[in-house]
C-alpha positions as a printed Julia matrix, in Angstrom:
120×3 Matrix{Float64}:
   0.0    0.0     0.0
   1.26   3.47   -0.87
   2.01   5.67    2.14
   0.98   9.3     1.78
   0.86  12.42    3.95
  -1.97  14.91    3.46
  -1.11  18.42    4.56
  -3.6   20.29    6.73
  -5.21  22.1     3.79
  -5.97  18.78    2.11
  -7.45  17.33    5.29
  -9.65  20.38    5.81
 -10.73  20.37    2.15
 -11.57  16.68    2.44
 -13.8   17.52    5.38
 -15.65  20.52    3.97
 -16.06  20.03    0.2
 -16.16  17.69   -2.76
 -13.21  17.49   -5.13
  -9.82  15.84   -5.55
  -8.9   15.95   -1.84
 -12.19  14.22   -0.95
 -11.58  11.55   -3.59
  -8.13  10.88   -2.14
  -9.64  10.78    1.36
 -12.13   8.19    0.15
  -9.26   6.13   -1.28
  -7.57   6.25    2.12
 -10.79   5.16    3.84
 -11.11   2.35    1.32
  -7.59   1.13    2.06
  -5.98   2.07   -1.27
  -3.7    4.57    0.48
  -2.05   4.46    3.89
  -2.27   7.87    5.55
   0.74   8.79    7.64
   0.08  11.24   10.47
   1.98  12.73   13.4
   0.68  14.28   16.6
   1.95  17.67   15.4
   0.07  17.43   12.11
  -3.09  16.27   13.9
  -2.83  19.19   16.35
  -2.53  21.64   13.46
  -5.6   20.1    11.77
  -7.62  20.3    15.01
  -6.67  23.95   15.49
  -7.82  24.81   11.97
 -11.17  23.02   12.17
 -11.87  24.72   15.51
 -11.92  28.1    13.77
 -15.42  29.62   13.71
 -15.63  29.99    9.93
 -15.16  26.23    9.43
 -18.51  25.65   11.17
 -20.22  27.12    8.09
 -18.99  24.12    6.13
 -18.9   21.29    8.68
 -20.81  21.11   11.93
 -19.19  19.85   15.13
 -20.56  16.31   14.78
 -19.26  15.99   11.21
 -15.85  17.3    12.28
 -15.72  14.86   15.19
 -16.66  11.89   12.98
 -14.04  12.9    10.42
 -11.37  13.26   13.12
 -12.18   9.89   14.69
 -11.93   8.23   11.29
  -8.69  10.08   10.52
  -7.14   8.79   13.75
  -8.45   5.29   13.13
  -7.12   4.87    9.58
  -3.81   6.69    9.95
  -0.42   5.27   10.76
   0.97   7.53   13.48
   4.67   8.31   13.5
   6.87  10.21   15.89
   8.67  13.03   14.16
  12.05  14.37   15.09
  12.4   18.02   14.46
  15.07  18.49   11.87
  16.98  21.69   11.23
  14.95  24.22    9.26
  13.96  22.46    6.03
  11.74  25.22    4.67
  10.94  28.75    5.74
   7.46  27.67    6.87
   7.38  25.65   10.13
   4.04  24.08    9.11
   5.65  22.76    5.93
   8.48  21.35    8.03
   5.96  19.32   10.06
   4.52  17.81    6.88
   7.97  16.93    5.53
   9.15  15.53    8.88
   5.99  13.4     9.1
   6.55  12.05    5.6
  10.19  11.24    6.32
   9.41   9.55    9.65
   6.65   7.47    8.07
   8.63   6.66    4.94
   5.76   8.09    2.88
   6.17   8.02   -0.85
   4.0   11.07   -1.48
   2.88  14.34    0.08
  -0.46  15.69   -1.07
  -0.73  19.46   -0.81
  -3.06  22.09   -2.24
  -0.09  24.36   -2.8
   0.75  22.49   -5.99
  -1.03  23.16   -9.29
  -4.46  21.55   -9.43
  -3.28  18.97  -11.95
  -0.58  17.72   -9.57
  -2.26  15.47   -7.02
   0.91  14.11   -5.49
   4.38  15.33   -4.86
   6.81  12.44   -4.65
   9.41  12.72   -1.94
């Protein structure tokens, strides 16, 4: 099974709307992809979905169900904080999670829409 890390934007998009991130989420639920997650990445996701404007798109129950499923299907890894990899600390967490979990891909919305995966 292919190991993949979804950055926080992809996780939030999977929660609140249809589209490519949701399709990848469904593949992870179905067992086609192995999500790799760290406590730091989960904490970032939880902080984002707690923001008031997210409630317009996903109510508390939906967010809780999504989070429970995320925890259940993910392979958790312990990251070691490496020297500054990028200028953005949040990006560092994603990269460190991928490296610790030996993920083959990182999925991020920062790439062009046609690029679903970024191989590491």
